[in-house]
N, C-alpha and C positions, 0 to 999 in steps of 0.2 A: 747129707740126707738124701735118700732116694725114695721115690713114691711109686706105689703099685696100684694100677687101676683094677679094682676087683669087680666092679659092676657098672653098667651104663644104662641109665634109665631115661627114656624119652618122654618128656612132658609137653602137652599141647600149649601150656601157658608159658612155662619157663624155658622151653626148648629142650636142651640136653643137659642132664645133671650127671656129673661124674662122682661116683662114690670111691674115695681113695683112702688107703691106709698108709700112715707114715711110719716108716721103719728107720730105726737109728742104726 
């Protein structure tokens, strides 16, 4: 399995959240 980072969102509370999509 390989993962691709599609978007990076910076939140003041949680810090940095990574939105990733899993490709088979």
